[in-house]
PyMOL Python script that loads the backbone (N, CA, C, O; Angstrom):
from pymol import cmd

cmd.read_pdbstr("""\
ATOM      1  N   UNK A   1       0.843  -1.174   0.000  1.00  0.00           N
ATOM      2  CA  UNK A   1       0.000   0.000   0.000  1.00  0.00           C
ATOM      3  C   UNK A   1       0.893   1.244   0.000  1.00  0.00           C
ATOM      4  O   UNK A   1       1.872   1.309   0.744  1.00  0.00           O
ATOM      5  N   UNK A   2       0.555   2.225  -0.833  1.00  0.00           N
ATOM      6  CA  UNK A   2       1.326   3.455  -0.942  1.00  0.00           C
ATOM      7  C   UNK A   2       0.692   4.537  -0.092  1.00  0.00           C
ATOM      8  O   UNK A   2      -0.526   4.712  -0.100  1.00  0.00           O
ATOM      9  N   UNK A   3       1.514   5.255   0.635  1.00  0.00           N
ATOM     10  CA  UNK A   3       1.016   6.344   1.464  1.00  0.00           C
ATOM     11  C   UNK A   3       1.421   7.670   0.825  1.00  0.00           C
ATOM     12  O   UNK A   3       2.583   7.873   0.474  1.00  0.00           O
ATOM     13  N   UNK A   4       0.449   8.565   0.680  1.00  0.00           N
ATOM     14  CA  UNK A   4       0.716   9.878   0.104  1.00  0.00           C
ATOM     15  C   UNK A   4       0.968  10.871   1.220  1.00  0.00           C
ATOM     16  O   UNK A   4       0.281  10.866   2.241  1.00  0.00           O
ATOM     17  N   UNK A   5       1.946  11.712   1.018  1.00  0.00           N
ATOM     18  CA  UNK A   5       2.277  12.734   1.999  1.00  0.00           C
ATOM     19  C   UNK A   5       2.018  14.104   1.389  1.00  0.00           C
ATOM     20  O   UNK A   5       2.456  14.385   0.274  1.00  0.00           O
ATOM     21  N   UNK A   6       1.309  14.953   2.119  1.00  0.00           N
ATOM     22  CA  UNK A   6       1.031  16.308   1.636  1.00  0.00           C
ATOM     23  C   UNK A   6       2.287  17.154   1.749  1.00  0.00           C
ATOM     24  O   UNK A   6       2.995  17.098   2.755  1.00  0.00           O
ATOM     25  N   UNK A   7       2.558  17.928   0.728  1.00  0.00           N
ATOM     26  CA  UNK A   7       3.702  18.831   0.736  1.00  0.00           C
ATOM     27  C   UNK A   7       3.217  20.227   1.102  1.00  0.00           C
ATOM     28  O   UNK A   7       2.163  20.666   0.643  1.00  0.00           O
ATOM     29  N   UNK A   8       3.978  20.908   1.914  1.00  0.00           N
ATOM     30  CA  UNK A   8       3.578  22.258   2.310  1.00  0.00           C
ATOM     31  C   UNK A   8       4.354  23.287   1.495  1.00  0.00           C
ATOM     32  O   UNK A   8       5.253  23.956   2.004  1.00  0.00           O
ATOM     33  N   UNK A   9       3.989  23.398   0.225  1.00  0.00           N
ATOM     34  CA  UNK A   9       4.609  24.401  -0.629  1.00  0.00           C
ATOM     35  C   UNK A   9       3.592  25.492  -0.914  1.00  0.00           C
ATOM     36  O   UNK A   9       2.395  25.216  -0.990  1.00  0.00           O
ATOM     37  N   UNK A  10       4.048  26.721  -1.071  1.00  0.00           N
ATOM     38  CA  UNK A  10       3.104  27.808  -1.354  1.00  0.00           C
ATOM     39  C   UNK A  10       2.427  27.598  -2.706  1.00  0.00           C
ATOM     40  O   UNK A  10       3.017  27.065  -3.646  1.00  0.00           O
ATOM     41  N   UNK A  11       1.185  28.029  -2.772  1.00  0.00           N
ATOM     42  CA  UNK A  11       0.412  27.927  -4.008  1.00  0.00           C
ATOM     43  C   UNK A  11       0.998  28.883  -5.040  1.00  0.00           C
ATOM     44  O   UNK A  11       1.232  30.057  -4.752  1.00  0.00           O
ATOM     45  N   UNK A  12       1.230  28.370  -6.235  1.00  0.00           N
ATOM     46  CA  UNK A  12       1.779  29.204  -7.296  1.00  0.00           C
ATOM     47  C   UNK A  12       0.808  29.215  -8.461  1.00  0.00           C
ATOM     48  O   UNK A  12       0.220  28.188  -8.802  1.00  0.00           O
ATOM     49  N   UNK A  13       0.645  30.368  -9.062  1.00  0.00           N
ATOM     50  CA  UNK A  13      -0.222  30.459 -10.228  1.00  0.00           C
ATOM     51  C   UNK A  13       0.625  30.487 -11.480  1.00  0.00           C
ATOM     52  O   UNK A  13       1.758  30.967 -11.480  1.00  0.00           O
ATOM     53  N   UNK A  14       0.057  29.968 -12.533  1.00  0.00           N
ATOM     54  CA  UNK A  14       0.734  30.002 -13.819  1.00  0.00           C
ATOM     55  C   UNK A  14       0.656  31.416 -14.370  1.00  0.00           C
ATOM     56  O   UNK A  14      -0.274  32.154 -14.045  1.00  0.00           O
ATOM     57  N   UNK A  15       1.611  31.802 -15.193  1.00  0.00           N
ATOM     58  CA  UNK A  15       1.536  33.135 -15.783  1.00  0.00           C
ATOM     59  C   UNK A  15       0.301  33.259 -16.672  1.00  0.00           C
ATOM     60  O   UNK A  15      -0.146  32.280 -17.269  1.00  0.00           O
ATOM     61  N   UNK A  16      -0.235  34.458 -16.751  1.00  0.00           N
ATOM     62  CA  UNK A  16      -1.420  34.691 -17.577  1.00  0.00           C
ATOM     63  C   UNK A  16      -1.077  34.444 -19.037  1.00  0.00           C
ATOM     64  O   UNK A  16       0.020  34.779 -19.483  1.00  0.00           O
ATOM     65  N   UNK A  17      -2.016  33.855 -19.789  1.00  0.00           N
ATOM     66  CA  UNK A  17      -1.741  33.606 -21.204  1.00  0.00           C
ATOM     67  C   UNK A  17      -1.604  34.919 -21.968  1.00  0.00           C
ATOM     68  O   UNK A  17      -2.200  35.933 -21.603  1.00  0.00           O
ATOM     69  N   UNK A  18      -0.823  34.881 -23.013  1.00  0.00           N
ATOM     70  CA  UNK A  18      -0.626  36.059 -23.842  1.00  0.00           C
ATOM     71  C   UNK A  18      -1.917  36.400 -24.568  1.00  0.00           C
ATOM     72  O   UNK A  18      -2.641  35.508 -25.010  1.00  0.00           O
ATOM     73  N   UNK A  19      -2.200  37.672 -24.689  1.00  0.00           N
ATOM     74  CA  UNK A  19      -3.401  38.108 -25.398  1.00  0.00           C
ATOM     75  C   UNK A  19      -3.108  38.337 -26.875  1.00  0.00           C
ATOM     76  O   UNK A  19      -3.950  38.874 -27.594  1.00  0.00           O
ATOM     77  N   UNK A  20      -1.959  37.949 -27.324  1.00  0.00           N
ATOM     78  CA  UNK A  20      -1.634  38.081 -28.733  1.00  0.00           C
ATOM     79  C   UNK A  20      -0.975  39.416 -29.042  1.00  0.00           C
ATOM     80  O   UNK A  20      -0.740  40.231 -28.150  1.00  0.00           O
ATOM     81  N   UNK A  21      -0.681  39.623 -30.314  1.00  0.00           N
ATOM     82  CA  UNK A  21       0.065  40.817 -30.699  1.00  0.00           C
ATOM     83  C   UNK A  21      -0.728  42.116 -30.563  1.00  0.00           C
ATOM     84  O   UNK A  21      -0.125  43.187 -30.509  1.00  0.00           O
ATOM     85  N   UNK A  22      -2.058  42.055 -30.505  1.00  0.00           N
ATOM     86  CA  UNK A  22      -2.848  43.285 -30.457  1.00  0.00           C
ATOM     87  C   UNK A  22      -2.843  43.938 -29.077  1.00  0.00           C
ATOM     88  O   UNK A  22      -3.115  45.133 -28.964  1.00  0.00           O
ATOM     89  N   UNK A  23      -2.542  43.181 -28.034  1.00  0.00           N
ATOM     90  CA  UNK A  23      -2.539  43.745 -26.680  1.00  0.00           C
ATOM     91  C   UNK A  23      -1.107  44.012 -26.254  1.00  0.00           C
ATOM     92  O   UNK A  23      -0.266  43.114 -26.280  1.00  0.00           O
ATOM     93  N   UNK A  24      -0.834  45.241 -25.866  1.00  0.00           N
ATOM     94  CA  UNK A  24       0.514  45.557 -25.407  1.00  0.00           C
ATOM     95  C   UNK A  24       0.565  45.445 -23.893  1.00  0.00           C
ATOM     96  O   UNK A  24      -0.467  45.478 -23.223  1.00  0.00           O
ATOM     97  N   UNK A  25       1.754  45.316 -23.368  1.00  0.00           N
ATOM     98  CA  UNK A  25       1.923  45.174 -21.924  1.00  0.00           C
ATOM     99  C   UNK A  25       1.375  46.402 -21.220  1.00  0.00           C
ATOM    100  O   UNK A  25       1.687  47.531 -21.599  1.00  0.00           O
ATOM    101  N   UNK A  26       0.556  46.186 -20.192  1.00  0.00           N
ATOM    102  CA  UNK A  26       0.022  47.278 -19.413  1.00  0.00           C
ATOM    103  C   UNK A  26      -1.254  47.883 -19.960  1.00  0.00           C
ATOM    104  O   UNK A  26      -1.860  48.722 -19.294  1.00  0.00           O
ATOM    105  N   UNK A  27      -1.685  47.488 -21.149  1.00  0.00           N
ATOM    106  CA  UNK A  27      -2.923  48.051 -21.688  1.00  0.00           C
ATOM    107  C   UNK A  27      -4.099  47.145 -21.346  1.00  0.00           C
ATOM    108  O   UNK A  27      -3.967  45.922 -21.310  1.00  0.00           O
ATOM    109  N   UNK A  28      -5.235  47.757 -21.098  1.00  0.00           N
ATOM    110  CA  UNK A  28      -6.440  47.005 -20.754  1.00  0.00           C
ATOM    111  C   UNK A  28      -7.056  46.421 -22.023  1.00  0.00           C
ATOM    112  O   UNK A  28      -6.956  47.018 -23.095  1.00  0.00           O
ATOM    113  N   UNK A  29      -7.693  45.250 -21.903  1.00  0.00           N
ATOM    114  CA  UNK A  29      -8.359  44.682 -23.079  1.00  0.00           C
ATOM    115  C   UNK A  29      -9.533  45.561 -23.498  1.00  0.00           C
ATOM    116  O   UNK A  29     -10.138  46.240 -22.668  1.00  0.00           O
ATOM    117  N   UNK A  30      -9.842  45.542 -24.764  1.00  0.00           N
ATOM    118  CA  UNK A  30     -10.966  46.314 -25.298  1.00  0.00           C
ATOM    119  C   UNK A  30     -12.273  45.748 -24.771  1.00  0.00           C
ATOM    120  O   UNK A  30     -12.454  44.530 -24.758  1.00  0.00           O
ATOM    121  N   UNK A  31     -13.177  46.594 -24.341  1.00  0.00           N
ATOM    122  CA  UNK A  31     -14.486  46.172 -23.836  1.00  0.00           C
ATOM    123  C   UNK A  31     -15.525  46.448 -24.914  1.00  0.00           C
ATOM    124  O   UNK A  31     -15.648  47.571 -25.404  1.00  0.00           O
ATOM    125  N   UNK A  32     -16.275  45.400 -25.279  1.00  0.00           N
ATOM    126  CA  UNK A  32     -17.327  45.523 -26.281  1.00  0.00           C
ATOM    127  C   UNK A  32     -18.637  45.104 -25.632  1.00  0.00           C
ATOM    128  O   UNK A  32     -18.770  43.951 -25.222  1.00  0.00           O
ATOM    129  N   UNK A  33     -19.609  46.005 -25.527  1.00  0.00           N
ATOM    130  CA  UNK A  33     -20.900  45.622 -24.945  1.00  0.00           C
ATOM    131  C   UNK A  33     -21.554  44.508 -25.766  1.00  0.00           C
ATOM    132  O   UNK A  33     -21.494  44.517 -26.996  1.00  0.00           O
ATOM    133  N   UNK A  34     -22.171  43.560 -25.082  1.00  0.00           N
ATOM    134  CA  UNK A  34     -22.800  42.438 -25.785  1.00  0.00           C
ATOM    135  C   UNK A  34     -23.870  42.919 -26.754  1.00  0.00           C
ATOM    136  O   UNK A  34     -24.097  42.286 -27.785  1.00  0.00           O
ATOM    137  N   UNK A  35     -24.533  44.033 -26.438  1.00  0.00           N
ATOM    138  CA  UNK A  35     -25.557  44.573 -27.335  1.00  0.00           C
ATOM    139  C   UNK A  35     -24.940  44.966 -28.681  1.00  0.00           C
ATOM    140  O   UNK A  35     -25.584  44.844 -29.723  1.00  0.00           O
ATOM    141  N   UNK A  36     -23.691  45.438 -28.652  1.00  0.00           N
ATOM    142  CA  UNK A  36     -23.015  45.793 -29.896  1.00  0.00           C
ATOM    143  C   UNK A  36     -22.722  44.554 -30.731  1.00  0.00           C
ATOM    144  O   UNK A  36     -22.810  44.599 -31.958  1.00  0.00           O
ATOM    145  N   UNK A  37     -22.378  43.457 -30.082  1.00  0.00           N
ATOM    146  CA  UNK A  37     -22.116  42.213 -30.806  1.00  0.00           C
ATOM    147  C   UNK A  37     -23.400  41.602 -31.355  1.00  0.00           C
ATOM    148  O   UNK A  37     -23.441  41.147 -32.498  1.00  0.00           O
ATOM    149  N   UNK A  38     -24.445  41.596 -30.535  1.00  0.00           N
ATOM    150  CA  UNK A  38     -25.694  40.939 -30.917  1.00  0.00           C
ATOM    151  C   UNK A  38     -26.553  41.798 -31.842  1.00  0.00           C
ATOM    152  O   UNK A  38     -27.363  41.257 -32.595  1.00  0.00           O
ATOM    153  N   UNK A  39     -26.399  43.098 -31.807  1.00  0.00           N
ATOM    154  CA  UNK A  39     -27.136  43.976 -32.707  1.00  0.00           C
ATOM    155  C   UNK A  39     -28.644  43.835 -32.614  1.00  0.00           C
ATOM    156  O   UNK A  39     -29.334  43.891 -33.632  1.00  0.00           O
ATOM    157  N   UNK A  40     -29.170  43.650 -31.402  1.00  0.00           N
ATOM    158  CA  UNK A  40     -30.615  43.526 -31.219  1.00  0.00           C
ATOM    159  C   UNK A  40     -31.161  42.130 -31.461  1.00  0.00           C
ATOM    160  O   UNK A  40     -32.362  41.905 -31.305  1.00  0.00           O
ATOM    161  N   UNK A  41     -30.314  41.197 -31.837  1.00  0.00           N
ATOM    162  CA  UNK A  41     -30.729  39.812 -32.081  1.00  0.00           C
ATOM    163  C   UNK A  41     -30.395  38.953 -30.867  1.00  0.00           C
ATOM    164  O   UNK A  41     -29.655  39.386 -29.984  1.00  0.00           O
ATOM    165  N   UNK A  42     -30.933  37.748 -30.820  1.00  0.00           N
ATOM    166  CA  UNK A  42     -30.603  36.804 -29.744  1.00  0.00           C
ATOM    167  C   UNK A  42     -29.337  36.018 -30.058  1.00  0.00           C
ATOM    168  O   UNK A  42     -28.682  35.504 -29.150  1.00  0.00           O
ATOM    169  N   UNK A  43     -28.988  35.922 -31.343  1.00  0.00           N
ATOM    170  CA  UNK A  43     -27.857  35.096 -31.770  1.00  0.00           C
ATOM    171  C   UNK A  43     -27.035  35.835 -32.819  1.00  0.00           C
ATOM    172  O   UNK A  43     -27.575  36.537 -33.674  1.00  0.00           O
ATOM    173  N   UNK A  44     -25.724  35.664 -32.736  1.00  0.00           N
ATOM    174  CA  UNK A  44     -24.822  36.186 -33.759  1.00  0.00           C
ATOM    175  C   UNK A  44     -23.786  35.104 -34.049  1.00  0.00           C
ATOM    176  O   UNK A  44     -23.363  34.383 -33.145  1.00  0.00           O
ATOM    177  N   UNK A  45     -23.381  34.995 -35.304  1.00  0.00           N
ATOM    178  CA  UNK A  45     -22.334  34.046 -35.670  1.00  0.00           C
ATOM    179  C   UNK A  45     -21.028  34.809 -35.813  1.00  0.00           C
ATOM    180  O   UNK A  45     -20.985  35.895 -36.392  1.00  0.00           O
ATOM    181  N   UNK A  46     -19.962  34.220 -35.273  1.00  0.00           N
ATOM    182  CA  UNK A  46     -18.643  34.854 -35.264  1.00  0.00           C
ATOM    183  C   UNK A  46     -17.672  33.957 -36.015  1.00  0.00           C
ATOM    184  O   UNK A  46     -17.514  32.786 -35.668  1.00  0.00           O
ATOM    185  N   UNK A  47     -17.023  34.491 -37.038  1.00  0.00           N
ATOM    186  CA  UNK A  47     -16.011  33.753 -37.781  1.00  0.00           C
ATOM    187  C   UNK A  47     -14.662  34.050 -37.146  1.00  0.00           C
ATOM    188  O   UNK A  47     -14.229  35.201 -37.098  1.00  0.00           O
ATOM    189  N   UNK A  48     -13.993  32.998 -36.653  1.00  0.00           N
ATOM    190  CA  UNK A  48     -12.707  33.146 -35.969  1.00  0.00           C
ATOM    191  C   UNK A  48     -11.757  32.070 -36.468  1.00  0.00           C
ATOM    192  O   UNK A  48     -12.016  30.878 -36.305  1.00  0.00           O
ATOM    193  N   UNK A  49     -10.660  32.493 -37.074  1.00  0.00           N
ATOM    194  CA  UNK A  49      -9.646  31.562 -37.604  1.00  0.00           C
ATOM    195  C   UNK A  49     -10.259  30.498 -38.502  1.00  0.00           C
ATOM    196  O   UNK A  49      -9.884  29.327 -38.434  1.00  0.00           O
ATOM    197  N   UNK A  50     -11.197  30.905 -39.337  1.00  0.00           N
ATOM    198  CA  UNK A  50     -11.809  29.983 -40.292  1.00  0.00           C
ATOM    199  C   UNK A  50     -12.898  29.103 -39.716  1.00  0.00           C
ATOM    200  O   UNK A  50     -13.479  28.298 -40.444  1.00  0.00           O
ATOM    201  N   UNK A  51     -13.196  29.232 -38.428  1.00  0.00           N
ATOM    202  CA  UNK A  51     -14.248  28.436 -37.795  1.00  0.00           C
ATOM    203  C   UNK A  51     -15.409  29.343 -37.417  1.00  0.00           C
ATOM    204  O   UNK A  51     -15.211  30.501 -37.048  1.00  0.00           O
ATOM    205  N   UNK A  52     -16.621  28.806 -37.512  1.00  0.00           N
ATOM    206  CA  UNK A  52     -17.816  29.574 -37.204  1.00  0.00           C
ATOM    207  C   UNK A  52     -18.301  29.239 -35.800  1.00  0.00           C
ATOM    208  O   UNK A  52     -18.508  28.071 -35.470  1.00  0.00           O
ATOM    209  N   UNK A  53     -18.481  30.260 -34.982  1.00  0.00           N
ATOM    210  CA  UNK A  53     -18.977  30.119 -33.615  1.00  0.00           C
ATOM    211  C   UNK A  53     -20.309  30.843 -33.522  1.00  0.00           C
ATOM    212  O   UNK A  53     -20.582  31.757 -34.299  1.00  0.00           O
ATOM    213  N   UNK A  54     -21.136  30.433 -32.569  1.00  0.00           N
ATOM    214  CA  UNK A  54     -22.422  31.080 -32.344  1.00  0.00           C
ATOM    215  C   UNK A  54     -22.461  31.633 -30.920  1.00  0.00           C
ATOM    216  O   UNK A  54     -22.244  30.902 -29.953  1.00  0.00           O
ATOM    217  N   UNK A  55     -22.737  32.923 -30.806  1.00  0.00           N
ATOM    218  CA  UNK A  55     -22.912  33.576 -29.516  1.00  0.00           C
ATOM    219  C   UNK A  55     -24.399  33.817 -29.340  1.00  0.00           C
ATOM    220  O   UNK A  55     -25.039  34.464 -30.169  1.00  0.00           O
ATOM    221  N   UNK A  56     -24.944  33.290 -28.250  1.00  0.00           N
ATOM    222  CA  UNK A  56     -26.389  33.348 -28.032  1.00  0.00           C
ATOM    223  C   UNK A  56     -26.694  33.927 -26.660  1.00  0.00           C
ATOM    224  O   UNK A  56     -26.073  33.552 -25.665  1.00  0.00           O
ATOM    225  N   UNK A  57     -27.660  34.850 -26.611  1.00  0.00           N
ATOM    226  CA  UNK A  57     -28.139  35.400 -25.347  1.00  0.00           C
ATOM    227  C   UNK A  57     -29.330  34.560 -24.888  1.00  0.00           C
ATOM    228  O   UNK A  57     -30.233  34.275 -25.674  1.00  0.00           O
ATOM    229  N   UNK A  58     -29.328  34.169 -23.622  1.00  0.00           N
ATOM    230  CA  UNK A  58     -30.425  33.361 -23.088  1.00  0.00           C
ATOM    231  C   UNK A  58     -31.502  34.255 -22.488  1.00  0.00           C
ATOM    232  O   UNK A  58     -31.312  35.462 -22.335  1.00  0.00           O
ATOM    233  N   UNK A  59     -32.629  33.651 -22.154  1.00  0.00           N
ATOM    234  CA  UNK A  59     -33.723  34.394 -21.519  1.00  0.00           C
ATOM    235  C   UNK A  59     -33.318  34.929 -20.149  1.00  0.00           C
ATOM    236  O   UNK A  59     -33.885  35.912 -19.673  1.00  0.00           O
ATOM    237  N   UNK A  60     -32.342  34.285 -19.517  1.00  0.00           N
ATOM    238  CA  UNK A  60     -31.890  34.707 -18.186  1.00  0.00           C
ATOM    239  C   UNK A  60     -30.766  35.744 -18.246  1.00  0.00           C
ATOM    240  O   UNK A  60     -30.214  36.128 -17.215  1.00  0.00           O
ATOM    241  N   UNK A  61     -30.432  36.194 -19.457  1.00  0.00           N
ATOM    242  CA  UNK A  61     -29.405  37.219 -19.594  1.00  0.00           C
ATOM    243  C   UNK A  61     -27.984  36.697 -19.628  1.00  0.00           C
ATOM    244  O   UNK A  61     -27.037  37.476 -19.516  1.00  0.00           O
ATOM    245  N   UNK A  62     -27.818  35.393 -19.782  1.00  0.00           N
ATOM    246  CA  UNK A  62     -26.481  34.793 -19.871  1.00  0.00           C
ATOM    247  C   UNK A  62     -26.067  34.722 -21.338  1.00  0.00           C
ATOM    248  O   UNK A  62     -26.898  34.869 -22.234  1.00  0.00           O
ATOM    249  N   UNK A  63     -24.775  34.496 -21.573  1.00  0.00           N
ATOM    250  CA  UNK A  63     -24.265  34.312 -22.923  1.00  0.00           C
ATOM    251  C   UNK A  63     -23.725  32.900 -23.074  1.00  0.00           C
ATOM    252  O   UNK A  63     -23.087  32.367 -22.167  1.00  0.00           O
ATOM    253  N   UNK A  64     -23.988  32.298 -24.235  1.00  0.00           N
ATOM    254  CA  UNK A  64     -23.485  30.961 -24.542  1.00  0.00           C
ATOM    255  C   UNK A  64     -22.716  31.056 -25.854  1.00  0.00           C
ATOM    256  O   UNK A  64     -23.242  31.544 -26.854  1.00  0.00           O
ATOM    257  N   UNK A  65     -21.470  30.586 -25.847  1.00  0.00           N
ATOM    258  CA  UNK A  65     -20.650  30.549 -27.051  1.00  0.00           C
ATOM    259  C   UNK A  65     -20.448  29.092 -27.426  1.00  0.00           C
ATOM    260  O   UNK A  65     -19.912  28.312 -26.640  1.00  0.00           O
ATOM    261  N   UNK A  66     -20.882  28.720 -28.641  1.00  0.00           N
ATOM    262  CA  UNK A  66     -20.736  27.336 -29.097  1.00  0.00           C
ATOM    263  C   UNK A  66     -20.032  27.316 -30.444  1.00  0.00           C
ATOM    264  O   UNK A  66     -20.044  28.292 -31.193  1.00  0.00           O
ATOM    265  N   UNK A  67     -19.427  26.187 -30.724  1.00  0.00           N
ATOM    266  CA  UNK A  67     -18.707  25.984 -31.972  1.00  0.00           C
ATOM    267  C   UNK A  67     -19.612  25.308 -32.966  1.00  0.00           C
ATOM    268  O   UNK A  67     -19.199  25.041 -34.095  1.00  0.00           O
TER     269      UNK A  67
END
""", "prot")
cmd.dss("prot")
cmd.show_as("cartoon", "prot")
cmd.util.cbc("prot")
cmd.orient("prot")
């Protein structure tokens, strides 16, 4: 039988992923209101890197992004 021992090391977080070439160090990401994306509709299709995604607003005010 193997016994596991807990290690007391401080919790470390991984570095934040790069936001790509459009975001420079120290600049805030661009904020786009969902109403601007949806344009008064419940669903909008987004073409990203050759793939089509669907962004949908629910009746409860949530957003769902599907491929």
